[in-house]
C-alpha positions as CSV (number, residue, x, y, z in Angstrom):
1,M,-60.5,171.4,-58.2
2,E,-63.2,170.2,-60.6
3,K,-62.0,167.5,-62.7
4,K,-62.3,169.0,-66.6
5,K,-65.3,167.6,-68.7
6,K,-63.3,165.2,-71.7
7,F,-66.6,165.1,-74.1
8,R,-67.2,167.5,-76.4
9,L,-70.5,167.5,-78.9
10,F,-67.4,166.3,-81.2
11,D,-66.8,163.6,-79.2
12,A,-70.3,162.4,-79.1
13,V,-71.1,162.5,-82.9
14,L,-68.3,160.5,-83.7
15,M,-69.2,157.9,-80.2
16,A,-72.6,157.7,-81.9
17,V,-71.5,157.6,-85.0
18,V,-68.8,155.0,-83.2
19,V,-72.0,152.5,-81.5
20,V,-74.1,153.5,-84.1
21,L,-72.3,151.9,-87.3
22,V,-71.7,148.4,-87.4
23,V,-69.7,147.3,-90.4
24,E,-70.1,144.4,-89.5
25,S,-74.0,144.1,-89.9
26,V,-74.4,145.7,-93.3
27,A,-73.2,143.0,-95.1
28,P,-76.6,140.8,-93.5
29,A,-78.5,144.4,-94.3
30,A,-77.1,144.6,-98.3
31,A,-77.8,140.3,-98.4
32,I,-82.3,141.3,-98.7
33,G,-81.2,142.6,-102.2
34,P,-82.6,145.9,-103.4
35,S,-86.0,145.7,-102.1
36,Q,-83.2,146.8,-98.8
37,F,-83.4,150.2,-99.6
38,F,-87.5,150.4,-99.4
39,W,-86.5,149.0,-95.9
40,W,-83.7,151.4,-94.4
41,G,-86.3,154.2,-95.6
42,L,-89.3,153.0,-93.7
43,L,-87.5,152.2,-90.8
44,L,-85.5,155.2,-90.9
45,L,-88.7,157.1,-90.5
46,F,-90.5,154.7,-88.7
47,F,-88.5,153.8,-86.4
48,F,-84.7,155.4,-85.9
49,L,-86.8,158.7,-85.8
50,P,-88.8,158.5,-83.0
51,Y,-85.7,156.0,-81.1
52,G,-83.5,158.7,-81.3
53,L,-85.7,161.5,-79.6
54,I,-87.3,158.9,-77.5
55,S,-84.0,158.2,-76.7
56,A,-82.8,161.4,-76.1
57,E,-85.3,162.6,-73.6
58,L,-84.6,159.5,-71.7
59,G,-81.3,160.2,-71.6
60,T,-81.3,163.5,-70.7
61,S,-85.0,163.2,-67.7
62,Y,-83.4,160.1,-65.9
63,D,-79.5,160.4,-66.3
64,E,-79.0,158.4,-62.7
65,G,-76.6,156.5,-65.1
66,G,-78.9,153.0,-65.1
67,G,-80.4,153.6,-68.8
68,I,-82.7,151.2,-70.2
69,Y,-83.3,149.7,-66.8
70,D,-83.9,152.4,-64.7
71,W,-86.6,153.4,-67.3
72,V,-87.7,150.6,-67.6
73,N,-87.9,150.0,-63.1
74,R,-89.1,153.7,-62.9
75,A,-91.9,152.8,-65.7
76,F,-93.3,149.0,-64.4
77,G,-91.4,148.1,-61.4
78,H,-88.0,145.7,-60.3
79,K,-89.1,142.7,-62.4
80,W,-89.2,144.0,-65.6
81,G,-86.2,146.3,-65.2
82,G,-84.8,143.2,-64.3
83,R,-85.8,141.7,-67.5
84,A,-84.5,144.6,-69.2
85,A,-81.2,144.7,-67.9
86,Y,-80.6,141.7,-68.1
87,L,-81.7,141.2,-72.5
88,Y,-79.7,144.2,-72.5
89,W,-76.1,142.5,-70.6
90,I,-76.6,139.3,-72.9
91,N,-77.0,140.6,-76.0
92,F,-72.5,141.5,-75.5
93,P,-71.4,138.1,-74.6
94,I,-72.6,136.7,-77.5
95,W,-71.7,139.3,-79.9
96,M,-68.7,139.7,-78.5
97,A,-68.5,135.6,-79.4
98,S,-69.6,136.7,-83.2
99,L,-66.9,139.0,-83.4
100,A,-64.3,137.0,-82.6
101,V,-65.3,134.1,-85.0
102,L,-65.8,137.5,-87.6
103,F,-62.3,138.5,-86.3
104,V,-60.4,135.4,-87.7
105,E,-62.0,135.2,-91.0
106,V,-60.9,138.5,-91.6
107,I,-57.3,138.0,-90.9
108,N,-58.1,134.4,-93.3
109,Q,-59.0,137.2,-96.2
110,I,-56.4,140.0,-95.6
111,F,-53.3,137.1,-95.1
112,Q,-55.2,135.0,-97.8
113,V,-54.6,132.3,-95.0
114,Q,-56.8,129.6,-93.4
115,L,-56.3,129.3,-89.8
116,G,-57.5,125.4,-88.8
117,T,-60.0,125.2,-85.6
118,W,-58.4,125.3,-82.8
119,P,-55.1,127.5,-83.7
120,S,-58.8,129.9,-84.4
121,V,-60.0,128.6,-81.3
122,L,-56.3,130.6,-79.7
123,I,-57.0,133.0,-81.6
124,E,-60.6,133.9,-80.9
125,L,-60.2,133.8,-77.3
126,A,-57.0,136.5,-77.1
127,F,-59.6,138.5,-79.0
128,T,-62.6,138.5,-76.1
129,W,-59.6,139.0,-73.3
130,I,-57.2,142.1,-75.1
131,V,-61.3,143.5,-75.6
132,T,-63.0,142.3,-71.8
133,L,-58.9,143.8,-70.7
134,I,-59.7,147.1,-72.3
135,C,-63.4,147.3,-70.7
136,C,-62.1,147.2,-67.6
137,F,-61.1,150.9,-68.3
138,P,-62.8,154.2,-68.9
139,V,-64.4,154.8,-71.9
140,A,-63.4,158.3,-71.4
141,D,-60.3,157.7,-71.0
142,S,-59.8,155.7,-74.0
143,K,-62.1,158.5,-76.3
144,W,-59.2,158.0,-79.1
145,I,-60.0,154.6,-79.5
146,L,-63.2,155.5,-80.4
147,N,-62.9,158.5,-82.3
148,L,-60.1,156.3,-84.0
149,A,-62.7,153.8,-84.6
150,A,-65.4,156.1,-86.2
151,F,-63.1,157.6,-88.3
152,A,-62.0,153.9,-89.7
153,K,-66.1,153.2,-90.3
154,I,-66.3,156.5,-92.6
155,F,-63.3,155.3,-93.9
156,I,-64.4,151.9,-95.0
157,I,-68.6,153.0,-95.2
158,L,-66.7,155.9,-98.3
159,S,-64.5,153.3,-100.2
160,L,-67.3,150.4,-100.4
161,G,-69.4,153.7,-101.7
162,G,-66.7,155.2,-103.9
163,L,-65.9,151.8,-105.4
164,G,-69.3,151.0,-105.7
165,I,-69.8,154.2,-107.6
166,Y,-66.8,154.0,-109.9
167,V,-67.5,150.4,-110.5
168,A,-71.8,150.5,-111.6
169,T,-70.1,153.7,-114.0
170,T,-67.1,151.7,-115.7
171,K,-68.6,148.4,-115.8
172,G,-72.3,148.8,-115.2
173,M,-73.9,147.1,-111.2
174,A,-73.4,143.5,-110.7
175,T,-76.9,143.5,-109.0
176,T,-79.5,145.3,-111.4
177,L,-81.5,148.4,-109.2
178,T,-85.4,148.8,-111.0
179,P,-88.1,150.5,-109.0
180,N,-89.9,146.4,-109.4
181,N,-87.1,145.1,-107.8
182,M,-86.6,147.6,-105.4
183,L,-90.0,147.3,-103.1
184,P,-90.2,144.6,-101.2
185,S,-90.7,140.5,-101.6
186,F,-92.6,140.0,-98.2
187,D,-90.5,136.9,-98.7
188,A,-88.9,134.6,-95.7
189,H,-85.3,135.9,-97.0
190,S,-86.2,139.7,-97.1
191,L,-88.0,139.5,-93.3
192,S,-85.2,137.4,-92.0
193,Y,-82.7,140.3,-92.8
194,I,-85.3,143.4,-90.8
195,S,-84.2,142.5,-87.0
196,V,-80.5,143.7,-88.5
197,I,-81.2,146.7,-89.8
198,L,-83.4,147.4,-86.5
199,F,-80.0,146.2,-85.3
200,N,-78.1,148.8,-87.6
201,F,-80.1,152.3,-85.6
202,L,-79.6,150.7,-81.7
203,G,-76.9,152.5,-79.6
204,F,-77.9,155.7,-79.3
205,E,-78.5,155.7,-75.3
206,V,-75.1,154.6,-75.2
207,V,-74.0,158.0,-75.9
208,T,-76.4,159.3,-73.2
209,T,-73.5,156.9,-70.3
210,M,-70.6,159.4,-71.3
211,A,-73.2,162.9,-70.0
212,S,-71.2,163.4,-67.1
213,D,-67.7,163.3,-69.4
214,M,-69.9,166.2,-71.3
215,P,-69.5,170.2,-70.4
216,N,-73.4,170.1,-71.9
217,P,-74.4,167.1,-71.4
218,K,-78.4,168.7,-72.1
219,K,-77.5,170.2,-75.1
220,Q,-75.3,167.7,-76.8
221,I,-77.1,164.7,-76.3
222,P,-79.7,165.5,-78.3
223,E,-77.2,166.9,-80.8
224,A,-75.3,164.5,-80.9
225,I,-78.1,162.2,-81.5
226,V,-79.8,164.6,-84.5
227,L,-76.1,165.1,-86.1
228,G,-75.1,161.8,-85.9
229,G,-78.1,159.8,-87.1
230,I,-78.0,162.1,-89.9
231,L,-74.2,161.0,-90.9
232,I,-75.3,156.8,-90.2
233,A,-78.0,157.6,-92.8
234,V,-76.3,157.9,-95.7
235,F,-73.4,156.1,-94.5
236,Y,-75.7,153.2,-94.4
237,V,-77.4,153.2,-97.8
238,F,-73.6,154.3,-99.1
239,A,-72.0,151.3,-98.6
240,A,-75.3,149.2,-99.3
241,F,-74.7,150.3,-102.7
242,G,-71.2,149.3,-103.0
243,M,-71.6,146.3,-101.9
244,G,-74.5,146.2,-104.4
245,A,-72.2,147.2,-107.3
246,A,-70.1,144.6,-106.7
247,I,-71.6,141.2,-105.3
248,P,-74.9,140.1,-106.8
249,T,-76.6,140.2,-103.8
250,N,-77.7,135.8,-103.7
251,Q,-73.7,135.6,-104.1
252,L,-73.2,137.5,-100.6
253,S,-71.9,136.5,-97.6
254,A,-73.7,137.3,-93.9
255,S,-69.9,136.8,-92.5
256,G,-67.3,137.8,-95.3
257,G,-68.6,140.1,-97.9
258,L,-68.0,142.9,-97.0
259,M,-64.4,142.0,-97.3
260,D,-65.5,139.4,-101.0
261,S,-66.7,143.0,-102.1
262,I,-64.4,145.4,-101.5
263,L,-61.9,142.9,-102.7
264,L,-63.8,142.7,-106.2
265,L,-64.2,146.4,-106.3
266,V,-60.8,146.7,-106.3
267,G,-60.1,143.5,-108.8
268,Q,-57.4,142.3,-107.2
269,H,-55.4,141.8,-103.4
270,N,-53.1,144.1,-102.7
271,W,-52.4,146.6,-99.8
272,F,-55.3,148.8,-100.1
273,V,-57.6,145.6,-99.3
274,V,-54.8,144.8,-96.5
275,L,-55.6,148.3,-95.2
276,V,-59.3,148.1,-95.5
277,G,-58.7,144.6,-94.0
278,I,-56.9,146.2,-90.8
279,L,-59.4,149.3,-90.1
280,F,-63.0,146.9,-90.2
281,A,-60.6,144.4,-87.3
282,Y,-60.2,147.4,-85.8
283,S,-63.3,148.2,-85.9
284,L,-64.4,145.6,-84.3
285,V,-62.0,145.6,-81.5
286,A,-63.7,149.2,-80.6
287,N,-67.5,148.5,-81.5
288,L,-66.8,146.2,-78.4
289,I,-65.4,148.9,-76.5
290,S,-67.8,151.6,-77.7
291,W,-71.1,149.2,-76.0
292,S,-69.4,147.8,-72.9
293,A,-70.3,151.2,-70.6
294,G,-73.3,151.6,-71.3
295,V,-73.9,147.7,-70.8
296,N,-72.3,146.9,-68.0
297,E,-73.2,149.9,-66.3
298,G,-76.9,148.9,-66.4
299,A,-76.3,145.2,-65.0
300,E,-74.7,146.8,-62.3
301,Y,-77.3,149.3,-61.2
302,A,-80.0,146.4,-61.3
303,A,-77.7,144.2,-59.1
304,K,-77.2,146.9,-56.8
305,N,-79.9,147.0,-56.8
306,H,-81.4,143.1,-56.5
307,D,-83.0,143.1,-59.4
308,L,-79.1,141.1,-60.8
309,P,-77.4,138.5,-59.2
310,S,-75.0,140.8,-56.7
311,V,-71.5,139.6,-59.6
312,F,-73.0,142.2,-61.6
313,S,-72.1,144.7,-58.9
314,I,-68.7,144.1,-58.7
315,T,-66.7,147.2,-58.9
316,S,-62.7,148.2,-59.8
317,K,-62.2,150.2,-56.8
318,K,-58.9,152.6,-58.2
319,T,-61.6,152.3,-61.6
320,G,-65.3,152.6,-60.5
321,M,-65.6,149.9,-63.2
322,P,-67.8,147.2,-63.4
323,T,-65.4,144.9,-63.6
324,G,-68.1,141.8,-62.5
325,A,-70.4,141.9,-65.3
326,T,-66.9,143.3,-67.5
327,I,-65.2,139.3,-66.8
328,L,-68.8,138.0,-66.9
329,N,-68.6,139.2,-71.1
330,G,-65.0,137.1,-71.0
331,I,-66.5,134.3,-69.4
332,I,-69.0,133.7,-71.4
333,A,-68.0,134.0,-75.1
334,S,-65.0,132.2,-74.2
335,V,-67.0,129.4,-73.2
336,L,-69.9,130.4,-76.6
337,I,-66.2,129.8,-78.3
338,V,-64.9,127.3,-77.4
339,A,-68.4,124.9,-77.7
340,A,-68.9,126.8,-81.3
341,P,-67.0,124.3,-83.2
342,F,-69.4,121.2,-81.4
343,I,-72.2,122.9,-83.2
344,P,-73.7,121.7,-86.2
345,N,-74.4,125.1,-88.3
346,Q,-71.7,126.2,-90.4
347,N,-71.8,130.3,-90.1
348,I,-70.9,130.0,-86.9
349,F,-70.9,134.0,-86.7
350,W,-74.4,135.0,-88.6
351,A,-76.2,132.3,-85.0
352,F,-74.1,133.7,-83.0
353,F,-75.2,136.9,-84.2
354,S,-78.7,136.8,-85.2
355,L,-78.7,135.9,-81.2
356,N,-77.4,138.2,-79.6
357,V,-79.6,141.2,-82.3
358,V,-82.3,138.5,-80.8
359,A,-82.1,139.6,-77.4
360,L,-81.2,143.2,-77.3
361,L,-84.0,143.8,-79.9
362,G,-85.5,141.5,-76.9
363,A,-84.8,144.7,-75.0
364,Y,-85.6,147.7,-76.3
365,L,-89.0,146.2,-76.6
366,L,-89.9,146.7,-73.3
367,M,-87.8,150.5,-73.5
368,F,-90.8,152.0,-75.5
369,P,-93.3,151.6,-73.7
370,A,-91.2,152.8,-70.5
371,F,-91.1,155.9,-72.5
372,F,-94.6,156.6,-73.1
373,Q,-95.7,154.8,-69.7
374,L,-93.0,157.8,-68.1
375,R,-94.9,161.0,-69.8
376,R,-98.4,159.1,-68.0
377,K,-97.0,158.5,-64.7
378,D,-94.5,160.9,-64.3
379,P,-95.9,164.2,-66.0
380,D,-94.0,166.6,-63.3
381,H,-90.7,165.0,-64.2
382,E,-88.1,168.2,-65.7
383,R,-87.2,167.4,-69.1
384,P,-84.7,169.5,-70.3
385,F,-84.6,167.7,-74.1
386,K,-88.8,166.3,-74.7
387,V,-90.4,164.9,-78.6
388,P,-92.3,167.1,-79.2
389,G,-96.2,166.4,-80.0
390,G,-99.9,165.6,-78.4
391,P,-100.7,162.5,-76.9
392,V,-102.0,160.8,-80.2
393,V,-98.2,162.1,-81.8
394,I,-96.4,160.6,-78.6
395,A,-98.8,157.5,-78.9
396,L,-97.8,156.3,-82.3
397,M,-94.1,157.1,-81.8
398,A,-93.9,154.8,-78.8
399,F,-95.6,151.4,-80.2
400,I,-95.4,151.9,-83.5
401,P,-91.4,150.7,-83.3
402,V,-92.7,148.1,-80.8
403,I,-94.5,146.1,-83.3
404,L,-92.1,146.8,-85.5
405,L,-89.4,145.2,-83.0
406,L,-91.9,142.0,-82.3
407,I,-91.4,141.4,-86.2
408,G,-87.7,141.7,-86.5
409,V,-88.1,139.2,-83.6
410,Y,-90.5,137.3,-85.1
411,C,-88.6,137.0,-88.7
412,S,-85.9,135.7,-87.2
413,I,-86.4,132.8,-84.5
414,I,-89.8,131.1,-86.9
415,P,-89.2,129.5,-89.7
416,L,-91.1,131.5,-92.3
417,N,-91.5,129.2,-95.5
418,G,-90.3,125.0,-93.9
419,S,-87.1,125.1,-95.9
420,A,-85.0,122.4,-94.0
421,A,-82.3,126.0,-94.7
422,E,-85.0,127.8,-92.6
423,F,-85.0,125.0,-89.6
424,N,-81.3,124.9,-89.5
425,T,-80.8,128.4,-89.4
426,K,-83.3,129.6,-87.3
427,I,-84.2,127.1,-84.6
428,P,-80.8,127.4,-83.3
429,V,-81.4,130.8,-83.0
430,L,-85.2,130.2,-80.9
431,I,-83.6,127.6,-79.0
432,G,-81.2,129.7,-77.9
433,T,-83.3,132.6,-76.9
434,I,-85.5,130.2,-74.8
435,I,-82.3,128.8,-73.0
436,A,-81.4,132.9,-72.2
437,V,-84.5,134.0,-70.9
438,V,-84.9,131.0,-68.8
439,I,-81.3,131.2,-67.0
440,G,-82.3,135.1,-66.9
441,E,-85.4,135.0,-64.8
442,I,-83.4,132.1,-62.3
443,C,-81.2,135.2,-62.0
444,I,-83.4,138.2,-62.0
445,Y,-85.1,135.7,-59.1
446,F,-82.3,134.3,-57.1
447,A,-81.1,138.4,-56.8
448,Q,-84.1,139.7,-56.0
449,L,-85.4,137.1,-53.5
450,N,-82.0,137.6,-52.2
451,G,-81.8,140.9,-52.0
452,R,-85.5,140.8,-49.9
453,K,-83.4,138.8,-47.1
454,K,-80.3,141.4,-47.0
455,D,-83.5,144.1,-46.7
456,Q,-85.2,141.7,-43.7
457,Q,-82.2,141.5,-41.8
458,S,-81.3,145.1,-42.4
459,D,-84.4,146.3,-40.9
460,Q,-83.8,143.4,-38.3
461,S,-80.6,145.1,-37.5
462,K,-81.5,148.6,-36.9
463,S,-84.9,147.0,-35.0
464,D,-82.3,145.2,-32.8
465,D,-80.3,148.6,-32.0
466,K,-82.8,151.0,-31.3
467,N,-83.5,148.1,-28.2
468,H,-80.0,148.0,-27.1
469,E,-80.9,152.0,-27.0
470,G,-82.9,151.5,-24.2
471,G,-86.4,151.0,-25.5
472,V,-89.1,149.1,-28.0
473,P,-90.2,151.8,-30.2
474,L,-93.7,152.2,-30.3
């Protein structure tokens, strides 16, 4: 009896919302100031639109399950495929560590307490391993978790925007919006947060991993991307307006800005603030659950092709889930959490979050050229959904996002104005990026070396079997 498909279009749109709508990164983006609206508009047009269309084409045309790894591998070979899979995967445990830190900060804000260092670490470790255990089970069986998270995020966004409008009309804006200050200043402060807006747009390819659970994925996936994309763009801008109404942007905290904004908009600490805080904390868990399938299954796929270490290929016999990659997520995040108190950076959330953003953008730097190369290299492949446009349009849609990603990465790891504050913030991220890349290159090298040895042994074994059967093949 054929298994009934579990993901409808409604579920796919909600998954797009829960994956792409990352509530905790609204505050860092809002910290840009009034010019954020310019950046949202610019990046929506020149990054988000081509990215969504390209994800729809690649996800419906090459749907074997490897995601970004498979696309880059087909376009440029195993070494680059391994790099894409590694960068896409390594961002996840770093992100998990950053959200564990933020989870404790939200608890402090909700209950108006200040937990000590090691009690905080214990809660962060508990957060990490609860999420890790949940991620060991199929996301499709937990779709109610994702649907509830989508509604939680929408509630938070509508609360921010709605309260912002009320405060702006009755008391005035904390941040003045004028045509002049809404134009980009291109200073170090603004450019350093461009990567966060880019990050806020990413994740649509994760929806394509649910293709096997959709009744009509070739129709549903593009529809989910278009409908989800419109909703997400509106929600981000609406929330950013609410924060601007509550707090002057030069005083906005990258980690606590959302809850600070709600508290200031409401005017007092009451049940509504607690409710928003609980929903926000829940959304942090759901963010990780929604991303885990695409990230870990891509790593598993790469490991089975000998492009990542074999530990990534370990799967559960009962559920079929990539438990090797999932458990590694928990281990690496735990190491970062335990090491965090010894890192000389007062904003650990931002340090970890910046590093995970840079790693993730690195994977997408390879995805766009892979799309362009596959159009040239594999023109006859069936494409149920095809990005419209001639060769010039396709080239622009593939490479303008790459330029924007390069700018985002550069401005995240390189000090732009030489100030001590910038050095203290960016140099640790630069060092972390270099360490992560070096570890990745080592892992890929030995994984591929072991893969070649196994292939040679397999060929030798087949040859020996033929010899035992009574003759050496010509």
